PDB file of N, CA, C and O in Angstrom, chain B, residues numbered from 101:
ATOM      1  N   UNK B 101       2.398  -9.400  17.952  1.00  0.00           N
ATOM      2  CA  UNK B 101       1.336  -9.503  18.923  1.00  0.00           C
ATOM      3  C   UNK B 101       0.074  -8.893  18.332  1.00  0.00           C
ATOM      4  O   UNK B 101       0.124  -7.814  17.741  1.00  0.00           O
ATOM      5  N   UNK B 102      -1.040  -9.562  18.485  1.00  0.00           N
ATOM      6  CA  UNK B 102      -2.336  -9.027  18.076  1.00  0.00           C
ATOM      7  C   UNK B 102      -3.006  -8.386  19.282  1.00  0.00           C
ATOM      8  O   UNK B 102      -2.984  -8.932  20.385  1.00  0.00           O
ATOM      9  N   UNK B 103      -3.599  -7.227  19.058  1.00  0.00           N
ATOM     10  CA  UNK B 103      -4.437  -6.572  20.065  1.00  0.00           C
ATOM     11  C   UNK B 103      -5.847  -6.616  19.511  1.00  0.00           C
ATOM     12  O   UNK B 103      -6.106  -6.063  18.442  1.00  0.00           O
ATOM     13  N   UNK B 104      -6.762  -7.262  20.218  1.00  0.00           N
ATOM     14  CA  UNK B 104      -8.124  -7.445  19.722  1.00  0.00           C
ATOM     15  C   UNK B 104      -9.086  -6.672  20.616  1.00  0.00           C
ATOM     16  O   UNK B 104      -9.146  -6.903  21.823  1.00  0.00           O
ATOM     17  N   UNK B 105      -9.837  -5.755  20.014  1.00  0.00           N
ATOM     18  CA  UNK B 105     -10.877  -5.016  20.727  1.00  0.00           C
ATOM     19  C   UNK B 105     -12.198  -5.673  20.361  1.00  0.00           C
ATOM     20  O   UNK B 105     -12.718  -5.445  19.268  1.00  0.00           O
ATOM     21  N   UNK B 106     -12.742  -6.474  21.245  1.00  0.00           N
ATOM     22  CA  UNK B 106     -13.966  -7.232  20.972  1.00  0.00           C
ATOM     23  C   UNK B 106     -15.185  -6.325  20.921  1.00  0.00           C
ATOM     24  O   UNK B 106     -15.242  -5.315  21.623  1.00  0.00           O
ATOM     25  N   UNK B 107     -16.157  -6.681  20.094  1.00  0.00           N
ATOM     26  CA  UNK B 107     -17.423  -5.964  20.048  1.00  0.00           C
ATOM     27  C   UNK B 107     -17.378  -4.721  19.179  1.00  0.00           C
ATOM     28  O   UNK B 107     -16.352  -4.397  18.580  1.00  0.00           O
ATOM     29  N   UNK B 108     -18.508  -4.032  19.120  1.00  0.00           N
ATOM     30  CA  UNK B 108     -18.635  -2.822  18.306  1.00  0.00           C
ATOM     31  C   UNK B 108     -18.085  -1.621  19.071  1.00  0.00           C
ATOM     32  O   UNK B 108     -18.268  -1.510  20.283  1.00  0.00           O
ATOM     33  N   UNK B 109     -17.412  -0.730  18.356  1.00  0.00           N
ATOM     34  CA  UNK B 109     -16.843   0.474  18.954  1.00  0.00           C
ATOM     35  C   UNK B 109     -17.084   1.661  18.029  1.00  0.00           C
ATOM     36  O   UNK B 109     -17.029   1.524  16.807  1.00  0.00           O
ATOM     37  N   UNK B 110     -17.349   2.812  18.610  1.00  0.00           N
ATOM     38  CA  UNK B 110     -17.312   4.040  17.817  1.00  0.00           C
ATOM     39  C   UNK B 110     -15.837   4.346  17.561  1.00  0.00           C
ATOM     40  O   UNK B 110     -14.957   3.749  18.182  1.00  0.00           O
ATOM     41  N   UNK B 111     -15.574   5.262  16.658  1.00  0.00           N
ATOM     42  CA  UNK B 111     -14.189   5.636  16.390  1.00  0.00           C
ATOM     43  C   UNK B 111     -13.481   6.138  17.633  1.00  0.00           C
ATOM     44  O   UNK B 111     -12.325   5.800  17.884  1.00  0.00           O
ATOM     45  N   UNK B 112     -14.186   6.947  18.405  1.00  0.00           N
ATOM     46  CA  UNK B 112     -13.608   7.497  19.629  1.00  0.00           C
ATOM     47  C   UNK B 112     -13.329   6.395  20.650  1.00  0.00           C
ATOM     48  O   UNK B 112     -12.273   6.391  21.283  1.00  0.00           O
ATOM     49  N   UNK B 113     -14.265   5.466  20.813  1.00  0.00           N
ATOM     50  CA  UNK B 113     -14.070   4.361  21.764  1.00  0.00           C
ATOM     51  C   UNK B 113     -12.892   3.486  21.355  1.00  0.00           C
ATOM     52  O   UNK B 113     -12.102   3.076  22.206  1.00  0.00           O
ATOM     53  N   UNK B 114     -12.766   3.197  20.069  1.00  0.00           N
ATOM     54  CA  UNK B 114     -11.657   2.368  19.588  1.00  0.00           C
ATOM     55  C   UNK B 114     -10.324   3.060  19.842  1.00  0.00           C
ATOM     56  O   UNK B 114      -9.374   2.431  20.306  1.00  0.00           O
ATOM     57  N   UNK B 115     -10.253   4.352  19.539  1.00  0.00           N
ATOM     58  CA  UNK B 115      -9.017   5.106  19.759  1.00  0.00           C
ATOM     59  C   UNK B 115      -8.651   5.131  21.242  1.00  0.00           C
ATOM     60  O   UNK B 115      -7.486   4.951  21.597  1.00  0.00           O
ATOM     61  N   UNK B 116      -9.635   5.353  22.103  1.00  0.00           N
ATOM     62  CA  UNK B 116      -9.382   5.387  23.546  1.00  0.00           C
ATOM     63  C   UNK B 116      -8.926   4.026  24.060  1.00  0.00           C
ATOM     64  O   UNK B 116      -8.003   3.947  24.870  1.00  0.00           O
ATOM     65  N   UNK B 117      -9.567   2.954  23.597  1.00  0.00           N
ATOM     66  CA  UNK B 117      -9.195   1.609  24.042  1.00  0.00           C
ATOM     67  C   UNK B 117      -7.782   1.266  23.607  1.00  0.00           C
ATOM     68  O   UNK B 117      -6.997   0.738  24.395  1.00  0.00           O
ATOM     69  N   UNK B 118      -7.454   1.563  22.360  1.00  0.00           N
ATOM     70  CA  UNK B 118      -6.111   1.282  21.866  1.00  0.00           C
ATOM     71  C   UNK B 118      -5.078   2.108  22.630  1.00  0.00           C
ATOM     72  O   UNK B 118      -4.018   1.594  22.988  1.00  0.00           O
ATOM     73  N   UNK B 119      -5.375   3.367  22.878  1.00  0.00           N
ATOM     74  CA  UNK B 119      -4.456   4.219  23.641  1.00  0.00           C
ATOM     75  C   UNK B 119      -4.229   3.657  25.040  1.00  0.00           C
ATOM     76  O   UNK B 119      -3.102   3.679  25.537  1.00  0.00           O
ATOM     77  N   UNK B 120      -5.280   3.154  25.682  1.00  0.00           N
ATOM     78  CA  UNK B 120      -5.142   2.575  27.030  1.00  0.00           C
ATOM     79  C   UNK B 120      -4.266   1.323  27.005  1.00  0.00           C
ATOM     80  O   UNK B 120      -3.452   1.117  27.906  1.00  0.00           O
ATOM     81  N   UNK B 121      -4.426   0.490  25.983  1.00  0.00           N
ATOM     82  CA  UNK B 121      -3.605  -0.724  25.880  1.00  0.00           C
ATOM     83  C   UNK B 121      -2.138  -0.353  25.686  1.00  0.00           C
ATOM     84  O   UNK B 121      -1.262  -0.920  26.339  1.00  0.00           O
ATOM     85  N   UNK B 122      -1.866   0.594  24.793  1.00  0.00           N
ATOM     86  CA  UNK B 122      -0.484   1.000  24.544  1.00  0.00           C
ATOM     87  C   UNK B 122       0.129   1.651  25.786  1.00  0.00           C
ATOM     88  O   UNK B 122       1.309   1.450  26.073  1.00  0.00           O
ATOM     89  N   UNK B 123      -0.659   2.420  26.512  1.00  0.00           N
ATOM     90  CA  UNK B 123      -0.182   3.033  27.753  1.00  0.00           C
ATOM     91  C   UNK B 123       0.109   1.958  28.805  1.00  0.00           C
ATOM     92  O   UNK B 123       1.082   2.074  29.551  1.00  0.00           O
ATOM     93  N   UNK B 124      -0.722   0.917  28.871  1.00  0.00           N
ATOM     94  CA  UNK B 124      -0.483  -0.200  29.782  1.00  0.00           C
ATOM     95  C   UNK B 124       0.854  -0.872  29.472  1.00  0.00           C
ATOM     96  O   UNK B 124       1.623  -1.171  30.385  1.00  0.00           O
ATOM     97  N   UNK B 125       1.133  -1.109  28.187  1.00  0.00           N
ATOM     98  CA  UNK B 125       2.416  -1.706  27.802  1.00  0.00           C
ATOM     99  C   UNK B 125       3.579  -0.846  28.294  1.00  0.00           C
ATOM    100  O   UNK B 125       4.581  -1.361  28.789  1.00  0.00           O
ATOM    101  N   UNK B 126       3.431   0.460  28.152  1.00  0.00           N
ATOM    102  CA  UNK B 126       4.495   1.381  28.558  1.00  0.00           C
ATOM    103  C   UNK B 126       4.687   1.369  30.069  1.00  0.00           C
ATOM    104  O   UNK B 126       5.808   1.222  30.556  1.00  0.00           O
ATOM    105  N   UNK B 127       3.595   1.522  30.806  1.00  0.00           N
ATOM    106  CA  UNK B 127       3.692   1.653  32.258  1.00  0.00           C
ATOM    107  C   UNK B 127       4.022   0.345  32.966  1.00  0.00           C
ATOM    108  O   UNK B 127       4.915   0.309  33.813  1.00  0.00           O
ATOM    109  N   UNK B 128       3.318  -0.719  32.631  1.00  0.00           N
ATOM    110  CA  UNK B 128       3.480  -1.973  33.363  1.00  0.00           C
ATOM    111  C   UNK B 128       4.655  -2.802  32.861  1.00  0.00           C
ATOM    112  O   UNK B 128       5.350  -3.442  33.651  1.00  0.00           O
ATOM    113  N   UNK B 129       4.878  -2.792  31.544  1.00  0.00           N
ATOM    114  CA  UNK B 129       5.889  -3.679  30.967  1.00  0.00           C
ATOM    115  C   UNK B 129       7.102  -2.932  30.432  1.00  0.00           C
ATOM    116  O   UNK B 129       8.002  -3.549  29.862  1.00  0.00           O
ATOM    117  N   UNK B 130       7.143  -1.618  30.605  1.00  0.00           N
ATOM    118  CA  UNK B 130       8.288  -0.792  30.223  1.00  0.00           C
ATOM    119  C   UNK B 130       8.626  -0.906  28.733  1.00  0.00           C
ATOM    120  O   UNK B 130       9.798  -0.924  28.358  1.00  0.00           O
ATOM    121  N   UNK B 131       7.600  -0.984  27.896  1.00  0.00           N
ATOM    122  CA  UNK B 131       7.792  -1.004  26.446  1.00  0.00           C
ATOM    123  C   UNK B 131       8.084   0.426  26.003  1.00  0.00           C
ATOM    124  O   UNK B 131       7.307   1.339  26.284  1.00  0.00           O
ATOM    125  N   UNK B 132       9.201   0.617  25.312  1.00  0.00           N
ATOM    126  CA  UNK B 132       9.646   1.965  24.957  1.00  0.00           C
ATOM    127  C   UNK B 132       8.969   2.516  23.711  1.00  0.00           C
ATOM    128  O   UNK B 132       8.830   3.733  23.581  1.00  0.00           O
ATOM    129  N   UNK B 133       8.546   1.657  22.791  1.00  0.00           N
ATOM    130  CA  UNK B 133       7.942   2.146  21.552  1.00  0.00           C
ATOM    131  C   UNK B 133       7.468   0.994  20.690  1.00  0.00           C
ATOM    132  O   UNK B 133       7.486  -0.167  21.100  1.00  0.00           O
ATOM    133  N   UNK B 134       7.051   1.337  19.505  1.00  0.00           N
ATOM    134  CA  UNK B 134       6.482   0.352  18.586  1.00  0.00           C
ATOM    135  C   UNK B 134       7.046   0.603  17.196  1.00  0.00           C
ATOM    136  O   UNK B 134       7.081   1.744  16.734  1.00  0.00           O
ATOM    137  N   UNK B 135       7.483  -0.452  16.532  1.00  0.00           N
ATOM    138  CA  UNK B 135       8.059  -0.294  15.203  1.00  0.00           C
ATOM    139  C   UNK B 135       6.972  -0.233  14.140  1.00  0.00           C
ATOM    140  O   UNK B 135       7.027   0.621  13.255  1.00  0.00           O
ATOM    141  N   UNK B 136       6.004  -1.105  14.208  1.00  0.00           N
ATOM    142  CA  UNK B 136       4.899  -1.122  13.252  1.00  0.00           C
ATOM    143  C   UNK B 136       3.619  -1.462  13.996  1.00  0.00           C
ATOM    144  O   UNK B 136       3.632  -2.195  14.985  1.00  0.00           O
ATOM    145  N   UNK B 137       2.526  -0.922  13.509  1.00  0.00           N
ATOM    146  CA  UNK B 137       1.217  -1.267  14.050  1.00  0.00           C
ATOM    147  C   UNK B 137       0.334  -1.636  12.871  1.00  0.00           C
ATOM    148  O   UNK B 137       0.145  -0.832  11.958  1.00  0.00           O
ATOM    149  N   UNK B 138      -0.203  -2.839  12.887  1.00  0.00           N
ATOM    150  CA  UNK B 138      -1.123  -3.301  11.849  1.00  0.00           C
ATOM    151  C   UNK B 138      -2.492  -3.464  12.496  1.00  0.00           C
ATOM    152  O   UNK B 138      -2.626  -4.179  13.490  1.00  0.00           O
ATOM    153  N   UNK B 139      -3.495  -2.818  11.950  1.00  0.00           N
ATOM    154  CA  UNK B 139      -4.854  -2.936  12.470  1.00  0.00           C
ATOM    155  C   UNK B 139      -5.728  -3.603  11.420  1.00  0.00           C
ATOM    156  O   UNK B 139      -5.676  -3.244  10.243  1.00  0.00           O
ATOM    157  N   UNK B 140      -6.517  -4.556  11.835  1.00  0.00           N
ATOM    158  CA  UNK B 140      -7.527  -5.147  10.963  1.00  0.00           C
ATOM    159  C   UNK B 140      -8.871  -4.709  11.509  1.00  0.00           C
ATOM    160  O   UNK B 140      -9.195  -4.987  12.664  1.00  0.00           O
ATOM    161  N   UNK B 141      -9.655  -4.028  10.689  1.00  0.00           N
ATOM    162  CA  UNK B 141     -10.939  -3.516  11.156  1.00  0.00           C
ATOM    163  C   UNK B 141     -12.056  -3.949  10.219  1.00  0.00           C
ATOM    164  O   UNK B 141     -11.846  -4.117   9.017  1.00  0.00           O
ATOM    165  N   UNK B 142     -13.228  -4.124  10.777  1.00  0.00           N
ATOM    166  CA  UNK B 142     -14.445  -4.314   9.995  1.00  0.00           C
ATOM    167  C   UNK B 142     -15.223  -3.017  10.109  1.00  0.00           C
ATOM    168  O   UNK B 142     -15.639  -2.632  11.202  1.00  0.00           O
ATOM    169  N   UNK B 143     -15.421  -2.343   8.986  1.00  0.00           N
ATOM    170  CA  UNK B 143     -16.137  -1.067   8.973  1.00  0.00           C
ATOM    171  C   UNK B 143     -17.628  -1.333   8.976  1.00  0.00           C
ATOM    172  O   UNK B 143     -18.102  -2.224   8.272  1.00  0.00           O
ATOM    173  N   UNK B 144     -18.373  -0.568   9.763  1.00  0.00           N
ATOM    174  CA  UNK B 144     -19.829  -0.727   9.817  1.00  0.00           C
ATOM    175  C   UNK B 144     -20.498   0.633   9.660  1.00  0.00           C
ATOM    176  O   UNK B 144     -19.950   1.660  10.061  1.00  0.00           O
ATOM    177  N   UNK B 145     -21.695   0.624   9.068  1.00  0.00           N
ATOM    178  CA  UNK B 145     -22.456   1.865   8.920  1.00  0.00           C
ATOM    179  C   UNK B 145     -23.321   2.086  10.155  1.00  0.00           C
ATOM    180  O   UNK B 145     -23.225   1.341  11.131  1.00  0.00           O
ATOM    181  N   UNK B 146     -24.165   3.112  10.109  1.00  0.00           N
ATOM    182  CA  UNK B 146     -24.982   3.464  11.275  1.00  0.00           C
ATOM    183  C   UNK B 146     -25.996   2.393  11.648  1.00  0.00           C
ATOM    184  O   UNK B 146     -26.452   2.349  12.790  1.00  0.00           O
ATOM    185  N   UNK B 147     -26.360   1.515  10.688  1.00  0.00           N
ATOM    186  CA  UNK B 147     -27.293   0.425  10.981  1.00  0.00           C
ATOM    187  C   UNK B 147     -26.575  -0.827  11.484  1.00  0.00           C
ATOM    188  O   UNK B 147     -27.222  -1.810  11.844  1.00  0.00           O
ATOM    189  N   UNK B 148     -25.232  -0.793  11.509  1.00  0.00           N
ATOM    190  CA  UNK B 148     -24.469  -1.944  11.965  1.00  0.00           C
ATOM    191  C   UNK B 148     -24.116  -2.924  10.863  1.00  0.00           C
ATOM    192  O   UNK B 148     -23.608  -4.010  11.142  1.00  0.00           O
ATOM    193  N   UNK B 149     -24.381  -2.554   9.598  1.00  0.00           N
ATOM    194  CA  UNK B 149     -24.040  -3.421   8.465  1.00  0.00           C
ATOM    195  C   UNK B 149     -22.588  -3.208   8.063  1.00  0.00           C
ATOM    196  O   UNK B 149     -22.081  -2.087   8.105  1.00  0.00           O
ATOM    197  N   UNK B 150     -21.916  -4.303   7.668  1.00  0.00           N
ATOM    198  CA  UNK B 150     -20.541  -4.204   7.193  1.00  0.00           C
ATOM    199  C   UNK B 150     -20.497  -3.398   5.901  1.00  0.00           C
ATOM    200  O   UNK B 150     -21.361  -3.550   5.038  1.00  0.00           O
ATOM    201  N   UNK B 151     -19.487  -2.540   5.770  1.00  0.00           N
ATOM    202  CA  UNK B 151     -19.306  -1.734   4.565  1.00  0.00           C
ATOM    203  C   UNK B 151     -17.848  -1.787   4.132  1.00  0.00           C
ATOM    204  O   UNK B 151     -16.970  -2.138   4.920  1.00  0.00           O
ATOM    205  N   UNK B 152     -17.595  -1.439   2.874  1.00  0.00           N
ATOM    206  CA  UNK B 152     -16.243  -1.340   2.335  1.00  0.00           C
ATOM    207  C   UNK B 152     -16.059   0.047   1.747  1.00  0.00           C
ATOM    208  O   UNK B 152     -17.016   0.661   1.275  1.00  0.00           O
ATOM    209  N   UNK B 153     -14.830   0.537   1.776  1.00  0.00           N
ATOM    210  CA  UNK B 153     -14.499   1.767   1.073  1.00  0.00           C
ATOM    211  C   UNK B 153     -14.118   1.380  -0.347  1.00  0.00           C
ATOM    212  O   UNK B 153     -13.243   0.537  -0.544  1.00  0.00           O
ATOM    213  N   UNK B 154     -14.763   1.984  -1.337  1.00  0.00           N
ATOM    214  CA  UNK B 154     -14.556   1.607  -2.734  1.00  0.00           C
ATOM    215  C   UNK B 154     -14.010   2.799  -3.500  1.00  0.00           C
ATOM    216  O   UNK B 154     -14.517   3.914  -3.378  1.00  0.00           O
ATOM    217  N   UNK B 155     -12.968   2.556  -4.293  1.00  0.00           N
ATOM    218  CA  UNK B 155     -12.393   3.575  -5.164  1.00  0.00           C
ATOM    219  C   UNK B 155     -13.394   3.884  -6.266  1.00  0.00           C
ATOM    220  O   UNK B 155     -13.811   2.985  -6.996  1.00  0.00           O
ATOM    221  N   UNK B 156     -13.781   5.145  -6.393  1.00  0.00           N
ATOM    222  CA  UNK B 156     -14.812   5.513  -7.365  1.00  0.00           C
ATOM    223  C   UNK B 156     -14.329   5.381  -8.808  1.00  0.00           C
ATOM    224  O   UNK B 156     -15.152   5.270  -9.717  1.00  0.00           O
ATOM    225  N   UNK B 157     -13.019   5.391  -9.039  1.00  0.00           N
ATOM    226  CA  UNK B 157     -12.503   5.259 -10.401  1.00  0.00           C
ATOM    227  C   UNK B 157     -12.346   3.803 -10.821  1.00  0.00           C
ATOM    228  O   UNK B 157     -12.755   3.429 -11.920  1.00  0.00           O
ATOM    229  N   UNK B 158     -11.759   2.981  -9.958  1.00  0.00           N
ATOM    230  CA  UNK B 158     -11.507   1.579 -10.321  1.00  0.00           C
ATOM    231  C   UNK B 158     -12.621   0.647  -9.870  1.00  0.00           C
ATOM    232  O   UNK B 158     -12.687  -0.498 -10.318  1.00  0.00           O
ATOM    233  N   UNK B 159     -13.496   1.117  -8.990  1.00  0.00           N
ATOM    234  CA  UNK B 159     -14.574   0.310  -8.418  1.00  0.00           C
ATOM    235  C   UNK B 159     -14.042  -0.867  -7.592  1.00  0.00           C
ATOM    236  O   UNK B 159     -14.746  -1.858  -7.396  1.00  0.00           O
ATOM    237  N   UNK B 160     -12.805  -0.756  -7.112  1.00  0.00           N
ATOM    238  CA  UNK B 160     -12.188  -1.787  -6.285  1.00  0.00           C
ATOM    239  C   UNK B 160     -12.225  -1.345  -4.821  1.00  0.00           C
ATOM    240  O   UNK B 160     -12.027  -0.172  -4.504  1.00  0.00           O
ATOM    241  N   UNK B 161     -12.481  -2.304  -3.947  1.00  0.00           N
ATOM    242  CA  UNK B 161     -12.486  -2.002  -2.509  1.00  0.00           C
ATOM    243  C   UNK B 161     -11.056  -1.784  -2.028  1.00  0.00           C
ATOM    244  O   UNK B 161     -10.135  -2.490  -2.439  1.00  0.00           O
ATOM    245  N   UNK B 162     -10.884  -0.804  -1.157  1.00  0.00           N
ATOM    246  CA  UNK B 162      -9.582  -0.589  -0.534  1.00  0.00           C
ATOM    247  C   UNK B 162      -9.339  -1.706   0.469  1.00  0.00           C
ATOM    248  O   UNK B 162     -10.194  -1.986   1.309  1.00  0.00           O
ATOM    249  N   UNK B 163      -8.179  -2.344   0.387  1.00  0.00           N
ATOM    250  CA  UNK B 163      -7.811  -3.416   1.314  1.00  0.00           C
ATOM    251  C   UNK B 163      -6.732  -2.961   2.290  1.00  0.00           C
ATOM    252  O   UNK B 163      -6.602  -3.509   3.385  1.00  0.00           O
ATOM    253  N   UNK B 164      -5.956  -1.950   1.882  1.00  0.00           N
ATOM    254  CA  UNK B 164      -4.868  -1.450   2.720  1.00  0.00           C
ATOM    255  C   UNK B 164      -4.959   0.070   2.760  1.00  0.00           C
ATOM    256  O   UNK B 164      -5.117   0.716   1.724  1.00  0.00           O
ATOM    257  N   UNK B 165      -4.863   0.623   3.929  1.00  0.00           N
ATOM    258  CA  UNK B 165      -4.876   2.067   4.145  1.00  0.00           C
ATOM    259  C   UNK B 165      -3.605   2.372   4.921  1.00  0.00           C
ATOM    260  O   UNK B 165      -3.527   2.067   6.111  1.00  0.00           O
ATOM    261  N   UNK B 166      -2.612   2.965   4.277  1.00  0.00           N
ATOM    262  CA  UNK B 166      -1.313   3.173   4.905  1.00  0.00           C
ATOM    263  C   UNK B 166      -1.126   4.621   5.318  1.00  0.00           C
ATOM    264  O   UNK B 166      -1.515   5.543   4.602  1.00  0.00           O
ATOM    265  N   UNK B 167      -0.525   4.805   6.483  1.00  0.00           N
ATOM    266  CA  UNK B 167      -0.162   6.128   6.978  1.00  0.00           C
ATOM    267  C   UNK B 167       1.341   6.109   7.222  1.00  0.00           C
ATOM    268  O   UNK B 167       1.852   5.258   7.951  1.00  0.00           O
ATOM    269  N   UNK B 168       2.043   7.056   6.605  1.00  0.00           N
ATOM    270  CA  UNK B 168       3.490   7.163   6.768  1.00  0.00           C
ATOM    271  C   UNK B 168       3.826   8.394   7.593  1.00  0.00           C
ATOM    272  O   UNK B 168       3.102   9.388   7.574  1.00  0.00           O
ATOM    273  N   UNK B 169       4.911   8.314   8.302  1.00  0.00           N
ATOM    274  CA  UNK B 169       5.397   9.452   9.080  1.00  0.00           C
ATOM    275  C   UNK B 169       6.296  10.264   8.164  1.00  0.00           C
ATOM    276  O   UNK B 169       7.445   9.888   7.927  1.00  0.00           O
ATOM    277  N   UNK B 170       5.796  11.347   7.660  1.00  0.00           N
ATOM    278  CA  UNK B 170       6.479  12.161   6.660  1.00  0.00           C
ATOM    279  C   UNK B 170       7.787  12.732   7.202  1.00  0.00           C
ATOM    280  O   UNK B 170       7.801  13.478   8.181  1.00  0.00           O
ATOM    281  N   UNK B 171       8.891  12.362   6.538  1.00  0.00           N
ATOM    282  CA  UNK B 171      10.184  12.936   6.843  1.00  0.00           C
ATOM    283  C   UNK B 171      10.712  12.679   8.234  1.00  0.00           C
ATOM    284  O   UNK B 171      11.581  13.415   8.701  1.00  0.00           O
ATOM    285  N   UNK B 172      10.220  11.666   8.910  1.00  0.00           N
ATOM    286  CA  UNK B 172      10.647  11.446  10.292  1.00  0.00           C
ATOM    287  C   UNK B 172      11.573  10.249  10.402  1.00  0.00           C
ATOM    288  O   UNK B 172      12.759  10.421  10.686  1.00  0.00           O
ATOM    289  N   UNK B 173      11.070   9.043  10.186  1.00  0.00           N
ATOM    290  CA  UNK B 173      11.906   7.856  10.354  1.00  0.00           C
ATOM    291  C   UNK B 173      12.931   7.708   9.235  1.00  0.00           C
ATOM    292  O   UNK B 173      14.085   7.373   9.503  1.00  0.00           O
ATOM    293  N   UNK B 174      12.532   7.954   7.983  1.00  0.00           N
ATOM    294  CA  UNK B 174      13.461   7.770   6.874  1.00  0.00           C
ATOM    295  C   UNK B 174      14.573   8.807   6.893  1.00  0.00           C
ATOM    296  O   UNK B 174      15.723   8.491   6.588  1.00  0.00           O
ATOM    297  N   UNK B 175      14.239  10.039   7.250  1.00  0.00           N
ATOM    298  CA  UNK B 175      15.237  11.101   7.277  1.00  0.00           C
ATOM    299  C   UNK B 175      16.033  11.152   8.566  1.00  0.00           C
ATOM    300  O   UNK B 175      17.063  11.822   8.635  1.00  0.00           O
ATOM    301  N   UNK B 176      15.567  10.453   9.585  1.00  0.00           N
ATOM    302  CA  UNK B 176      16.262  10.440  10.856  1.00  0.00           C
ATOM    303  C   UNK B 176      16.132  11.727  11.653  1.00  0.00           C
ATOM    304  O   UNK B 176      16.855  11.914  12.631  1.00  0.00           O
ATOM    305  N   UNK B 177      15.234  12.612  11.264  1.00  0.00           N
ATOM    306  CA  UNK B 177      15.053  13.875  11.989  1.00  0.00           C
ATOM    307  C   UNK B 177      14.319  13.628  13.297  1.00  0.00           C
ATOM    308  O   UNK B 177      13.423  12.788  13.381  1.00  0.00           O
ATOM    309  N   UNK B 178      14.712  14.366  14.296  1.00  0.00           N
ATOM    310  CA  UNK B 178      13.998  14.313  15.570  1.00  0.00           C
ATOM    311  C   UNK B 178      12.979  15.443  15.590  1.00  0.00           C
ATOM    312  O   UNK B 178      13.179  16.482  14.961  1.00  0.00           O
ATOM    313  N   UNK B 179      11.899  15.237  16.307  1.00  0.00           N
ATOM    314  CA  UNK B 179      10.884  16.271  16.398  1.00  0.00           C
ATOM    315  C   UNK B 179       9.512  15.659  16.392  1.00  0.00           C
ATOM    316  O   UNK B 179       9.350  14.470  16.670  1.00  0.00           O
ATOM    317  N   UNK B 180       8.534  16.457  16.079  1.00  0.00           N
ATOM    318  CA  UNK B 180       7.157  15.996  16.056  1.00  0.00           C
ATOM    319  C   UNK B 180       6.852  15.370  14.708  1.00  0.00           C
ATOM    320  O   UNK B 180       6.969  16.049  13.687  1.00  0.00           O
ATOM    321  N   UNK B 181       6.461  14.086  14.664  1.00  0.00           N
ATOM    322  CA  UNK B 181       6.147  13.454  13.381  1.00  0.00           C
ATOM    323  C   UNK B 181       4.865  14.040  12.792  1.00  0.00           C
ATOM    324  O   UNK B 181       3.974  14.483  13.516  1.00  0.00           O
ATOM    325  N   UNK B 182       4.797  14.032  11.472  1.00  0.00           N
ATOM    326  CA  UNK B 182       3.616  14.509  10.763  1.00  0.00           C
ATOM    327  C   UNK B 182       3.004  13.323  10.039  1.00  0.00           C
ATOM    328  O   UNK B 182       3.678  12.673   9.240  1.00  0.00           O
ATOM    329  N   UNK B 183       1.730  13.032  10.306  1.00  0.00           N
ATOM    330  CA  UNK B 183       1.056  11.945   9.616  1.00  0.00           C
ATOM    331  C   UNK B 183       0.465  12.474   8.333  1.00  0.00           C
ATOM    332  O   UNK B 183      -0.041  13.595   8.292  1.00  0.00           O
ATOM    333  N   UNK B 184       0.526  11.667   7.275  1.00  0.00           N
ATOM    334  CA  UNK B 184       0.026  12.078   5.974  1.00  0.00           C
ATOM    335  C   UNK B 184      -0.929  11.023   5.449  1.00  0.00           C
ATOM    336  O   UNK B 184      -0.619   9.832   5.483  1.00  0.00           O
ATOM    337  N   UNK B 185      -2.085  11.447   4.964  1.00  0.00           N
ATOM    338  CA  UNK B 185      -3.066  10.542   4.383  1.00  0.00           C
ATOM    339  C   UNK B 185      -2.614  10.180   2.984  1.00  0.00           C
ATOM    340  O   UNK B 185      -2.447  11.064   2.143  1.00  0.00           O
ATOM    341  N   UNK B 186      -2.409   8.883   2.714  1.00  0.00           N
ATOM    342  CA  UNK B 186      -1.909   8.440   1.420  1.00  0.00           C
ATOM    343  C   UNK B 186      -3.050   8.292   0.425  1.00  0.00           C
ATOM    344  O   UNK B 186      -2.930   8.740  -0.715  1.00  0.00           O
ATOM    345  N   UNK B 187      -4.142   7.680   0.825  1.00  0.00           N
ATOM    346  CA  UNK B 187      -5.301   7.501  -0.049  1.00  0.00           C
ATOM    347  C   UNK B 187      -6.415   8.377   0.494  1.00  0.00           C
ATOM    348  O   UNK B 187      -6.886   8.166   1.611  1.00  0.00           O
ATOM    349  N   UNK B 188      -6.841   9.366  -0.295  1.00  0.00           N
ATOM    350  CA  UNK B 188      -7.894  10.272   0.161  1.00  0.00           C
ATOM    351  C   UNK B 188      -9.157  10.010  -0.635  1.00  0.00           C
ATOM    352  O   UNK B 188      -9.309  10.482  -1.762  1.00  0.00           O
ATOM    353  N   UNK B 189     -10.062   9.250  -0.031  1.00  0.00           N
ATOM    354  CA  UNK B 189     -11.335   8.934  -0.673  1.00  0.00           C
ATOM    355  C   UNK B 189     -12.454   9.770  -0.046  1.00  0.00           C
ATOM    356  O   UNK B 189     -13.631   9.423  -0.140  1.00  0.00           O
ATOM    357  N   UNK B 190     -12.064  10.884   0.599  1.00  0.00           N
ATOM    358  CA  UNK B 190     -13.050  11.692   1.304  1.00  0.00           C
ATOM    359  C   UNK B 190     -13.486  12.919   0.520  1.00  0.00           C
ATOM    360  O   UNK B 190     -14.441  13.596   0.902  1.00  0.00           O
ATOM    361  N   UNK B 191     -12.790  13.210  -0.576  1.00  0.00           N
ATOM    362  CA  UNK B 191     -13.128  14.404  -1.358  1.00  0.00           C
ATOM    363  C   UNK B 191     -14.425  14.191  -2.124  1.00  0.00           C
ATOM    364  O   UNK B 191     -14.580  13.167  -2.790  1.00  0.00           O
ATOM    365  N   UNK B 192     -15.361  15.136  -2.044  1.00  0.00           N
ATOM    366  CA  UNK B 192     -16.593  15.008  -2.839  1.00  0.00           C
ATOM    367  C   UNK B 192     -16.287  15.232  -4.312  1.00  0.00           C
ATOM    368  O   UNK B 192     -15.372  15.978  -4.661  1.00  0.00           O
ATOM    369  N   UNK B 193     -17.051  14.587  -5.162  1.00  0.00           N
ATOM    370  CA  UNK B 193     -16.861  14.745  -6.608  1.00  0.00           C
ATOM    371  C   UNK B 193     -17.804  15.768  -7.135  1.00  0.00           C
ATOM    372  O   UNK B 193     -17.804  16.049  -8.334  1.00  0.00           O
TER     373      UNK B 193
END
């Protein structure tokens, strides 16, 4: 199933909208959980122009940004999942 958030959104607005949709699935349709979530986003700067995140070493645009639940699903442990950033392009050089 695709979930489409039409129009421009700030990060906070997008997160809130997605949370409301997922909560609706839970409350109205009794959906217990989600196995995978794939998001396709168009990144925009403050002027509204499309931008890409580019690896400073390879000069290639990032096409996939993956977040894994560290030690949770693969290990079968119960508890609070920990999200881990796989590609960190935020460090200043």
